N, C-alpha and C positions, 0 to 999 in steps of 0.2 A: 673629150668624153663623148660617147655615142649619143645620138638622138634618134627618135622614131623616123624623122625625115631624112637622116643622113646615114643610118646604119643599114647594111645589107642584112636582112633578116634571113635566118635559116628557115627551112620548111617547118621546123618544129617550134619556132618561137613567134608569138604574136603579141604586140604591145597592148592590144585590146583584151587579151585573155590571160597573159602571164605577168607575174609580179616583177617589178623593176623599180628602180629609184631614180629620181630626177634631182638635179642640182639647182639650187636657188642662188644666183649670183649676188642678189641684194643682201642676203643674210649669211652667205657662205655656209649654207646648211643643205641637207638633203631631205626629200620627202619620198616615202615608200608608196608606190601605187600597187594596189591589189585588185585589179579589175575583175578577176574570177569570182570575187565575193558577191558581185551583183547577180550571180546566177542562183543565189539562195532562193528556196521556194517561197519564203515569206519576206516581203519587202516592207512590212509595216502597215499600220492601219490607214485606210483611205478615207479621208473625211469629206463631208459635204462642203460645198462652197460656203465661204464665210460671207454671208449677206447681211450680217447684223448692221443696224443703223445706230451710230453713236451720236450724241448731241454735239452740235457745232460749238457750244460754249458751256462750260461748267460754272454755274453761278457761285460755287464756293471758291473759285480761283481768285486770288487776291491781286492779280495783275490785270491791268486794263491797257490795251494797246490796239491801235487800228491798222498797223502795218508791221513789217519786220521790226522786231524790238530787241535791243541789246542792253544787257546789264551785267554788272560784275557778280560773280558767284559769291554768296555770303560765306560759304564754307569751302574754299578752294583747296585743291590738292597741294598747291604751292602758295606761299604768302609773299606779299610785296615788302612788308616791313617786318624784319626780325633781326635779332642780334647776329653778329658775325661769329662763326665758329672758329675759335682760336685753338691751335694745336699746341700741345705741350712739347716744346722743342728740346726739353731736357732728357727725353727718353727717345730711344730709337723707334722709328715708325715700323709697325708690323705690316708687311705687304699683304697679309691675309685678312687684316682687319682695317680696311680703309673706309673713311667717311668724309663727306663733303657737305657743306650747307647748300641749300637750294632756295633761290628766290624766284618769284614770278607772279603772274596774274592769270586769272581764269575768268573768261566772259561767257555768258549764256546768250544765245541768239534764238529768239522765238520766231519761227518761220512765218507764221500766219496767225491772225486773231481767231481763226477758226480752229478749235482744238482737235477736230476730227480729221484734219487734213494732213496728209503725208506728202513727200515729194512726188510720189506716184499719182496723187490726186490733184496736185497743183498744176497750173498752166505754166508754160515757159516764161511768160511775162511776170508771173508771180514768183518764179524761182530766181530771176535776175537780181532782185533786191537782196536775196540771201547771199549771192556771190558778191554783190557790192559791199555787204556788211563784212564779209571775210576780208575783202581788200582794204576797207577802211581800218579795221583793227590791225592788219599787217602794217599799213603805213604808219599808224600811230605808234606801233611798237618799234619801228625803225628809229624813232626819236628817243627811245629809251636805251641808254648805254648798256644796261645790264641785261637786256633781252636779246636773245640771239635766234631762237626758234619759235615760229608761230605755226601751230598745227591745227587747222580747223578739223573738227571731227563731228560725226553724227552717229548716234546710237539709236536704232529704232527697235524698241521692245515694248512689251506691255507693262505698264506700271502697276505694281502690286496694289498700291493704295488708290488707284483710279480704275475701279472695275467697270465703270460705265463707258469709258472711251479711252482712246490711246492718243496721248499728246505728243507732238513732234517737236523736238528742239535740237539745237546744235551747240556743241561746246567749243570754245576757243581757248585753249590753254597756252598761255604765254609764259614760258618758263625761262629762268636764267639759272643755269647751273653754275654756281659761283665756285670758281677754282680756288682752292686753298693753297697756300704757299708750301712748296716742298723744298728740300735742300737744293734741288736743281734750279728752282725758281729763284731762290735767294742768291745762288751763285751767278745766275744770269743777270739779275739786277745789279749785283756788285760789279759785274763786268760791263755795265751800261747797256744791256740788251734785255729784252723780255721774251720769254718762250711763247710761241704761238699756241693757241688752243685748237685742237683738231675738231672740225665740225662733225657732229653726230646728230641725226634726227631721232627724236624720241617721241613717244605718243602715250596716250592714256585712253581709257574707255570708261563709260559710266552707264549704269542701267537706267537710262531715261531716253527720251526721244526728241530732244531739242538739238542744239548744236553748241559745241564747246570748242574754243580755240586755245590750244596750249602753245606756249613759246618758251624756248630754253636758250641759255647760253651754252656754248659748246662744252662737251665733256672731254676730259683727257683720257687717253688710253682707250681700251675697248669697253663697249657697253654691254652688260650681260642681259640683253633683251631676249624675250621668248622667240622661238624660231619663226613665229608668224608675224613678227614686227620688224620691218626693214630697218637697218641701221645706217642707211645712207641714202641721200637723194640722188646719188651719182649712178647713172647707167653705164654699161660697158663702153658706150661711145657717147660723146657729148654733141655729136653732129645732129643735124635736123632729122626729124622723123618724117617720112618713112625711109629716107635714104640710107640710114644706118641703124638706128635703134629699133624701129618697128620691124624692119626686114630681118633683123637678127632674132627678135622675140617671136615673130609670126612669119617664118619664111614661106609657108604655103597657105596662109590665111585660114587654116583649119580651126583656129581658136577665136576668130573674130565673132563678136555677138552683134554689134551694130557700129555704125560710124557715120561721120558727116565731114564737112569740109575742114574742120579744125581738130577733131578728136576721133580716136579709135577706142572702142570698148572691147576688151578681149579677156579671155580666161588665160592667166599666165601659164606657161609651160610647167612651172614649178608650184602651181597652186596647192595650198594645204586644205582649205575649206572646200566642201563639195562644189559649191557654186560661187566661189571667189572670183572676182573680176578686177581688172585694172583699167583705168581710163588714162590714155596717153595723149598728150598734145602732139599734133603732127609737126608743127613748127617747133623750133627749139625755144622754149619759154622757161625761164628760171623760176618764176613766181606768178601768183595770181594777178598781181598788180601790173604785169606785163601784157595782160589780155587787152586786145582791142575791143570795141563795142561789139563787133561782129563775132569775135571769139567768145565773148561772154554769152551772147545769144546761143552760140553753138554748144557751149558748156551746159547751159540750162537745158538745151534740147537733149543732149546725151544723158544728163542726169534724170530727166523725166522718162526717157525711153528705157533705160536700164532698170529703174525702180518699178516701172510699170510691168516690164517683163518678169521681174522678181515676183510681184504680186500674182501675176497670171500663172506662174509655174505651178504653184500648189493652190491657187485661187484662194489666197488669204493675204492679210496684211503682213508682208514678209519682213522678218526681223533681220537686222544686219548692223555691223559697225563700219562706218565709212570714215576715212581720213585723207587729208591732203598733204602730200610731201612736196615741199618747195625749198627754194634757197633760204639759208639763214637770213635773219633780218639785218645783220651788219652789212657794212659796205665793202667787204672783201671781194675784189674784182674776180678772183678765181671762181667764186661761187656762180657767177653769171655764166661761165663757160661749162662748169662741171655739173651743175644742178639742172635736172630736167623735170618740169612740172608733171606730176602724175597723181592719181587718186586711187585708193584701194577700197574695195567693198569686201568685208568679211562676214558672210551670212552663215549662221549655224545650222540651218535646216538641211536634213540629209535625204530623207525619202518621202516625207509628207509634211503637212502643216504642223504636226506635233512631234515627229521623230527628229531629234536634234543630234548633231555630232558633238561628242565630248572628247577632249584630249585626255586620254587615260592610259594607264598601264605602260605599254611599250613606248607610246608617244611621249610620255613624261620622262621616261628613263632612257629611251633610245633616240628615236626620230619620229617626226610626224608621219601619218599614214592616211591614205584616202582610198576609196573603192573605185568610184567613177574616174576614168581618165579625164584630164582637162579637156581633151578633144570631145569626149562624149558629153561633158557638162556644157561646153560651148554650143554644141548642136541643140541640146534641149532648150537652152536659153534663146538661141537664135530662132528656134521654131515657135517660140511664144509670140503672141500678138502684142502690138503696141497700143491697142485699144483696151482699156481696163475692163476686166471681166464684169465688174459691177455696172459699167456703162452699157455693156452689151445685153444685160438682162432685160 
Protein backbone atom coordinates (compact mmCIF):
# COMPACT_ATOMS: atom_id res chain seq x y z
CA UNK A 1 0.00 0.00 0.00
CA UNK A 2 1.28 3.46 -0.86
CA UNK A 3 2.71 5.80 1.76
CA UNK A 4 3.53 9.54 1.64
CA UNK A 5 7.26 8.80 1.57
CA UNK A 6 7.05 6.04 -1.06
CA UNK A 7 4.31 7.24 -3.40
CA UNK A 8 5.01 9.30 -6.48
CA UNK A 9 2.51 12.10 -6.07
CA UNK A 10 0.77 13.61 -9.03
CA UNK A 11 0.81 17.37 -9.36
CA UNK A 12 -2.80 17.48 -8.21
CA UNK A 13 -2.52 15.38 -5.01
CA UNK A 14 -0.95 16.50 -1.74
CA UNK A 15 -0.99 14.39 1.44
CA UNK A 16 -1.05 17.62 3.47
CA UNK A 17 -4.20 18.90 1.77
CA UNK A 18 -6.17 15.99 0.35
CA UNK A 19 -8.08 13.23 2.12
CA UNK A 20 -6.55 9.77 2.28
CA UNK A 21 -6.55 6.82 4.64
CA UNK A 22 -3.72 5.07 6.43
CA UNK A 23 -3.39 1.48 7.60
CA UNK A 24 -2.70 0.54 11.23
CA UNK A 25 -0.81 -2.80 11.26
CA UNK A 26 -1.32 -3.19 15.02
CA UNK A 27 -5.10 -3.23 14.80
CA UNK A 28 -5.54 -4.15 11.13
CA UNK A 29 -7.74 -1.09 10.70
CA UNK A 30 -7.68 2.15 8.74
CA UNK A 31 -7.82 5.81 9.75
CA UNK A 32 -9.14 8.53 7.45
CA UNK A 33 -6.98 11.69 7.24
CA UNK A 34 -8.79 14.89 6.23
CA UNK A 35 -6.09 17.60 6.42
CA UNK A 36 -8.12 20.09 4.34
CA UNK A 37 -10.44 20.49 7.35
CA UNK A 38 -7.70 22.44 9.17
CA UNK A 39 -8.36 25.33 6.77
CA UNK A 40 -11.71 26.05 8.40
CA UNK A 41 -11.91 29.74 9.43
CA UNK A 42 -12.78 28.99 13.09
CA UNK A 43 -10.45 26.63 14.89
CA UNK A 44 -12.00 26.84 18.35
CA UNK A 45 -11.73 29.12 21.36
CA UNK A 46 -8.22 30.13 22.39
CA UNK A 47 -7.90 30.05 26.19
CA UNK A 48 -5.51 31.91 28.43
CA UNK A 49 -2.68 29.96 30.05
CA UNK A 50 -3.79 27.73 32.90
CA UNK A 51 -1.77 29.20 35.76
CA UNK A 52 -4.07 28.03 38.53
CA UNK A 53 -2.38 26.82 41.70
CA UNK A 54 -3.72 23.63 43.21
CA UNK A 55 -2.99 22.51 46.77
CA UNK A 56 -0.23 19.94 47.09
CA UNK A 57 -2.35 17.91 49.52
CA UNK A 58 -6.08 17.56 50.03
CA UNK A 59 -6.78 17.13 53.76
CA UNK A 60 -9.91 15.10 52.96
CA UNK A 61 -7.80 12.38 51.29
CA UNK A 62 -7.96 9.21 53.40
CA UNK A 63 -4.65 7.88 52.08
CA UNK A 64 -1.32 8.77 53.65
CA UNK A 65 1.92 7.91 51.90
CA UNK A 66 5.35 9.48 51.58
CA UNK A 67 6.50 7.91 48.30
CA UNK A 68 5.10 6.04 45.30
CA UNK A 69 2.30 3.99 46.83
CA UNK A 70 0.61 0.81 45.53
CA UNK A 71 -2.65 -0.74 46.69
CA UNK A 72 -5.35 -3.03 45.30
CA UNK A 73 -8.44 -1.46 43.80
CA UNK A 74 -11.44 -1.97 46.10
CA UNK A 75 -13.82 -2.10 43.14
CA UNK A 76 -11.78 -3.58 40.27
CA UNK A 77 -12.97 -4.26 36.75
CA UNK A 78 -11.89 -7.90 37.21
CA UNK A 79 -12.02 -10.01 40.38
CA UNK A 80 -9.51 -12.47 41.75
CA UNK A 81 -11.95 -14.81 43.49
CA UNK A 82 -15.18 -15.72 41.76
CA UNK A 83 -17.03 -18.90 40.72
CA UNK A 84 -16.06 -20.70 37.53
CA UNK A 85 -18.53 -20.22 34.68
CA UNK A 86 -19.80 -23.67 33.70
CA UNK A 87 -21.29 -24.17 30.26
CA UNK A 88 -24.34 -26.28 29.60
CA UNK A 89 -22.91 -28.98 27.37
CA UNK A 90 -26.32 -30.46 26.72
CA UNK A 91 -27.10 -27.71 24.23
CA UNK A 92 -25.26 -26.67 21.11
CA UNK A 93 -23.17 -23.55 21.62
CA UNK A 94 -24.34 -20.50 19.69
CA UNK A 95 -21.29 -18.96 17.96
CA UNK A 96 -22.99 -15.55 18.04
CA UNK A 97 -23.58 -15.63 21.81
CA UNK A 98 -20.24 -16.49 23.40
CA UNK A 99 -19.26 -15.75 26.98
CA UNK A 100 -16.22 -16.51 29.13
CA UNK A 101 -15.47 -15.85 32.78
CA UNK A 102 -12.70 -13.37 33.58
CA UNK A 103 -10.44 -13.29 36.64
CA UNK A 104 -7.74 -10.85 37.55
CA UNK A 105 -6.42 -8.12 39.80
CA UNK A 106 -6.33 -4.33 39.63
CA UNK A 107 -3.74 -2.25 41.44
CA UNK A 108 -3.59 1.51 41.87
CA UNK A 109 -0.24 3.29 41.97
CA UNK A 110 -0.11 6.78 43.47
CA UNK A 111 2.81 8.50 41.82
CA UNK A 112 3.63 11.13 44.42
CA UNK A 113 2.43 12.23 47.87
CA UNK A 114 1.92 15.66 46.29
CA UNK A 115 -1.60 15.63 44.85
CA UNK A 116 -0.97 18.45 42.41
CA UNK A 117 1.93 16.76 40.63
CA UNK A 118 1.68 15.12 37.22
CA UNK A 119 4.41 13.35 35.26
CA UNK A 120 5.05 16.67 33.51
CA UNK A 121 5.74 18.27 36.91
CA UNK A 122 7.85 15.45 38.31
CA UNK A 123 11.61 15.15 38.02
CA UNK A 124 13.16 12.13 36.36
CA UNK A 125 14.39 10.72 39.72
CA UNK A 126 10.79 11.01 40.95
CA UNK A 127 9.47 9.10 37.90
CA UNK A 128 11.89 6.15 38.26
CA UNK A 129 10.06 4.76 41.37
CA UNK A 130 6.85 4.69 39.30
CA UNK A 131 8.60 2.55 36.68
CA UNK A 132 9.96 0.35 39.49
CA UNK A 133 6.40 -0.11 40.78
CA UNK A 134 5.23 -1.25 37.32
CA UNK A 135 8.09 -3.74 37.20
CA UNK A 136 7.44 -5.06 40.72
CA UNK A 137 3.79 -5.73 39.93
CA UNK A 138 4.71 -7.43 36.65
CA UNK A 139 7.19 -9.72 38.40
CA UNK A 140 4.65 -10.56 41.10
CA UNK A 141 2.08 -11.46 38.47
CA UNK A 142 4.56 -13.81 36.79
CA UNK A 143 4.14 -15.98 39.88
CA UNK A 144 0.36 -16.14 39.36
CA UNK A 145 -0.59 -19.03 37.08
CA UNK A 146 -3.84 -17.44 36.02
CA UNK A 147 -2.36 -14.05 35.11
CA UNK A 148 -1.07 -13.56 31.61
CA UNK A 149 -1.24 -9.85 30.79
CA UNK A 150 0.00 -6.92 32.87
CA UNK A 151 -0.84 -3.55 31.34
CA UNK A 152 0.20 -0.46 33.29
CA UNK A 153 -2.01 2.46 32.33
CA UNK A 154 -2.31 6.10 33.27
CA UNK A 155 -5.31 8.31 32.68
CA UNK A 156 -4.79 12.01 33.25
CA UNK A 157 -8.06 13.89 33.54
CA UNK A 158 -9.78 16.32 35.83
CA UNK A 159 -11.70 14.53 38.57
CA UNK A 160 -15.29 15.73 38.80
CA UNK A 161 -15.44 15.38 42.59
CA UNK A 162 -12.10 17.10 43.17
CA UNK A 163 -12.64 20.60 41.88
CA UNK A 164 -9.67 22.11 43.68
CA UNK A 165 -6.89 20.05 42.21
CA UNK A 166 -6.08 17.29 39.83
CA UNK A 167 -4.72 14.10 41.32
CA UNK A 168 -2.48 11.82 39.30
CA UNK A 169 -2.52 8.07 39.58
CA UNK A 170 -1.83 5.01 37.51
CA UNK A 171 -3.78 1.78 37.20
CA UNK A 172 -2.28 -1.64 36.89
CA UNK A 173 -4.86 -4.14 35.73
CA UNK A 174 -3.78 -7.72 35.96
CA UNK A 175 -6.36 -9.76 34.15
CA UNK A 176 -6.66 -13.42 33.54
CA UNK A 177 -9.02 -14.23 30.76
CA UNK A 178 -10.12 -17.69 31.85
CA UNK A 179 -10.67 -19.88 28.86
CA UNK A 180 -13.77 -22.03 29.17
CA UNK A 181 -13.76 -25.50 27.72
CA UNK A 182 -15.10 -25.93 24.21
CA UNK A 183 -15.70 -29.16 22.32
CA UNK A 184 -12.29 -28.74 20.72
CA UNK A 185 -10.66 -28.41 24.15
CA UNK A 186 -12.34 -31.54 25.44
CA UNK A 187 -11.28 -33.48 22.34
CA UNK A 188 -7.72 -32.23 22.76
CA UNK A 189 -7.62 -33.30 26.40
CA UNK A 190 -9.01 -36.69 25.49
CA UNK A 191 -6.16 -37.06 23.01
CA UNK A 192 -3.59 -36.17 25.65
CA UNK A 193 -2.87 -32.63 24.48
CA UNK A 194 -4.03 -29.15 25.37
CA UNK A 195 -4.79 -26.39 22.92
CA UNK A 196 -2.57 -23.32 23.26
CA UNK A 197 -4.14 -19.98 24.02
CA UNK A 198 -3.26 -17.26 21.58
CA UNK A 199 -1.91 -14.15 23.34
CA UNK A 200 -3.82 -10.91 22.93
CA UNK A 201 -3.07 -7.67 24.71
CA UNK A 202 -6.11 -5.96 26.17
CA UNK A 203 -6.49 -2.71 28.03
CA UNK A 204 -8.84 -0.51 30.01
CA UNK A 205 -9.12 3.12 30.91
CA UNK A 206 -10.52 4.93 33.91
CA UNK A 207 -11.48 8.54 34.46
CA UNK A 208 -8.87 9.29 37.09
CA UNK A 209 -5.27 10.29 37.11
CA UNK A 210 -3.24 7.75 39.04
CA UNK A 211 -2.00 4.54 37.47
CA UNK A 212 -3.67 1.21 37.06
CA UNK A 213 -2.10 -2.01 35.84
CA UNK A 214 -4.26 -4.60 34.10
CA UNK A 215 -3.14 -8.16 33.47
CA UNK A 216 -4.97 -10.84 31.54
CA UNK A 217 -4.70 -14.45 30.54
CA UNK A 218 -4.77 -14.87 26.75
CA UNK A 219 -7.97 -14.76 24.82
CA UNK A 220 -8.91 -17.31 22.22
CA UNK A 221 -9.81 -16.14 18.77
CA UNK A 222 -10.06 -12.47 17.87
CA UNK A 223 -10.69 -9.69 20.35
CA UNK A 224 -13.38 -7.16 19.39
CA UNK A 225 -11.36 -4.19 20.65
CA UNK A 226 -12.01 -0.61 19.51
CA UNK A 227 -9.93 0.62 16.57
CA UNK A 228 -7.78 2.70 18.93
CA UNK A 229 -6.75 -0.25 21.09
CA UNK A 230 -3.87 -2.37 19.77
CA UNK A 231 -4.61 -6.09 19.85
CA UNK A 232 -1.04 -7.31 19.79
CA UNK A 233 2.33 -6.41 21.24
CA UNK A 234 3.95 -7.79 18.08
CA UNK A 235 5.47 -5.34 15.61
CA UNK A 236 5.93 -6.24 11.95
CA UNK A 237 9.51 -7.19 12.80
CA UNK A 238 10.88 -8.52 16.05
CA UNK A 239 14.40 -7.30 15.32
CA UNK A 240 16.04 -4.50 17.23
CA UNK A 241 15.05 -0.88 16.83
CA UNK A 242 16.01 1.10 14.84
CA UNK A 243 17.52 -1.49 12.51
CA UNK A 244 14.10 -2.82 11.52
CA UNK A 245 11.07 -1.68 13.49
CA UNK A 246 11.71 2.05 13.86
CA UNK A 247 13.11 2.45 10.36
CA UNK A 248 9.89 0.98 8.99
CA UNK A 249 7.65 3.09 11.21
CA UNK A 250 9.61 6.34 10.75
CA UNK A 251 11.57 5.95 7.48
CA UNK A 252 12.30 9.68 7.13
CA UNK A 253 12.16 10.79 10.77
CA UNK A 254 9.31 13.21 10.06
CA UNK A 255 7.17 11.94 12.93
CA UNK A 256 9.81 11.92 15.70
CA UNK A 257 8.94 14.17 18.65
CA UNK A 258 11.92 13.48 20.93
CA UNK A 259 14.43 10.71 21.57
CA UNK A 260 17.34 9.60 23.73
CA UNK A 261 19.83 6.72 23.81
CA UNK A 262 17.18 4.09 24.67
CA UNK A 263 13.80 5.35 23.43
CA UNK A 264 12.13 7.14 20.54
CA UNK A 265 8.90 9.09 20.98
CA UNK A 266 6.98 9.52 17.73
CA UNK A 267 3.56 10.12 16.27
CA UNK A 268 2.54 6.84 14.59
CA UNK A 269 1.93 6.93 10.84
CA UNK A 270 -1.58 5.56 11.58
CA UNK A 271 -2.40 7.72 14.64
CA UNK A 272 -6.11 8.19 15.37
CA UNK A 273 -6.05 10.83 18.13
CA UNK A 274 -4.87 14.30 17.08
CA UNK A 275 -1.68 14.27 19.18
CA UNK A 276 -1.32 10.54 19.78
CA UNK A 277 2.25 9.34 20.37
CA UNK A 278 4.10 6.07 20.77
CA UNK A 279 7.28 5.44 22.77
CA UNK A 280 9.47 2.68 21.32
CA UNK A 281 12.52 1.07 22.88
CA UNK A 282 15.51 1.19 20.55
CA UNK A 283 16.83 -2.17 21.70
CA UNK A 284 14.60 -5.20 21.47
CA UNK A 285 13.02 -5.42 24.92
CA UNK A 286 10.03 -7.65 25.57
CA UNK A 287 8.93 -6.21 28.91
CA UNK A 288 9.59 -3.49 31.45
CA UNK A 289 11.48 -5.91 33.68
CA UNK A 290 14.10 -6.23 30.92
CA UNK A 291 15.14 -2.61 31.42
CA UNK A 292 18.62 -1.91 32.70
CA UNK A 293 19.11 0.89 35.23
CA UNK A 294 20.27 3.18 32.43
CA UNK A 295 17.22 2.32 30.33
CA UNK A 296 14.92 3.03 33.27
CA UNK A 297 16.51 6.45 33.60
CA UNK A 298 16.01 7.00 29.87
CA UNK A 299 12.35 5.93 30.07
CA UNK A 300 11.81 8.40 32.92
CA UNK A 301 13.49 11.03 30.76
CA UNK A 302 11.27 10.41 27.74
CA UNK A 303 8.10 10.31 29.88
CA UNK A 304 8.91 13.66 31.47
CA UNK A 305 9.77 15.24 28.12
CA UNK A 306 6.69 14.13 26.18
CA UNK A 307 4.27 15.00 29.00
CA UNK A 308 5.91 18.41 29.39
CA UNK A 309 5.50 19.01 25.64
CA UNK A 310 1.85 18.00 25.95
CA UNK A 311 1.26 20.59 28.69
CA UNK A 312 3.08 23.25 26.69
CA UNK A 313 1.09 22.59 23.51
CA UNK A 314 -2.07 24.30 24.78
CA UNK A 315 -0.49 25.60 27.99
CA UNK A 316 -2.71 23.54 30.24
CA UNK A 317 -2.52 20.32 32.23
CA UNK A 318 -2.94 18.04 29.21
CA UNK A 319 -5.33 15.06 29.56
CA UNK A 320 -4.44 11.68 28.07
CA UNK A 321 -4.69 7.93 28.52
CA UNK A 322 -1.33 6.16 28.49
CA UNK A 323 -0.69 2.42 28.43
CA UNK A 324 2.27 0.04 28.27
CA UNK A 325 2.25 -2.95 25.94
CA UNK A 326 4.70 -5.70 26.83
CA UNK A 327 5.10 -9.46 26.70
CA UNK A 328 2.51 -11.57 28.54
CA UNK A 329 3.51 -12.58 32.05
CA UNK A 330 3.76 -16.28 31.28
CA UNK A 331 7.03 -17.99 30.39
CA UNK A 332 6.29 -18.66 26.71
CA UNK A 333 9.68 -18.23 25.03
CA UNK A 334 8.07 -17.05 21.78
CA UNK A 335 6.90 -13.86 23.49
CA UNK A 336 10.50 -12.85 24.16
CA UNK A 337 11.12 -12.78 20.42
CA UNK A 338 7.79 -11.45 19.18
CA UNK A 339 6.88 -8.81 21.79
CA UNK A 340 8.46 -5.38 21.58
CA UNK A 341 8.07 -3.01 24.52
CA UNK A 342 6.17 0.16 23.61
CA UNK A 343 3.92 2.77 25.21
CA UNK A 344 0.93 4.63 23.77
CA UNK A 345 -0.38 8.09 24.65
CA UNK A 346 -3.97 8.80 23.59
CA UNK A 347 -4.81 12.48 24.31
CA UNK A 348 -8.29 13.77 23.40
CA UNK A 349 -7.51 17.48 22.92
CA UNK A 350 -7.99 18.70 19.35
CA UNK A 351 -7.49 22.43 18.83
CA UNK A 352 -7.29 23.99 22.31
CA UNK A 353 -7.42 23.23 26.02
CA UNK A 354 -11.20 22.76 25.88
CA UNK A 355 -11.90 21.54 22.33
CA UNK A 356 -11.80 17.75 22.44
CA UNK A 357 -12.03 15.08 19.79
CA UNK A 358 -14.93 12.62 20.06
CA UNK A 359 -15.37 9.42 18.08
CA UNK A 360 -18.83 10.01 16.61
CA UNK A 361 -20.94 9.35 13.52
CA UNK A 362 -18.83 7.94 10.70
CA UNK A 363 -16.05 7.04 13.12
CA UNK A 364 -18.34 4.74 15.11
CA UNK A 365 -20.00 3.25 12.05
CA UNK A 366 -17.17 3.31 9.54
CA UNK A 367 -13.58 4.13 10.47
CA UNK A 368 -11.61 6.56 12.60
CA UNK A 369 -10.90 10.02 11.19
CA UNK A 370 -8.43 12.81 11.95
CA UNK A 371 -7.79 16.31 10.57
CA UNK A 372 -4.12 17.03 11.28
CA UNK A 373 -1.80 14.61 9.54
CA UNK A 374 0.51 12.72 11.92
CA UNK A 375 3.46 14.60 10.40
CA UNK A 376 1.84 17.96 11.17
CA UNK A 377 1.02 16.85 14.73
CA UNK A 378 4.59 15.64 15.28
CA UNK A 379 6.01 18.97 14.14
CA UNK A 380 3.77 20.90 16.53
CA UNK A 381 4.84 18.69 19.46
CA UNK A 382 8.50 18.80 18.42
CA UNK A 383 8.33 22.61 18.35
CA UNK A 384 7.14 22.69 21.98
CA UNK A 385 9.63 23.45 24.72
CA UNK A 386 10.70 20.88 27.31
CA UNK A 387 10.69 23.57 29.99
CA UNK A 388 7.23 23.61 31.54
CA UNK A 389 5.32 26.78 30.75
CA UNK A 390 4.53 27.36 34.42
CA UNK A 391 8.23 27.28 35.25
CA UNK A 392 8.92 29.88 32.61
CA UNK A 393 6.46 32.40 34.09
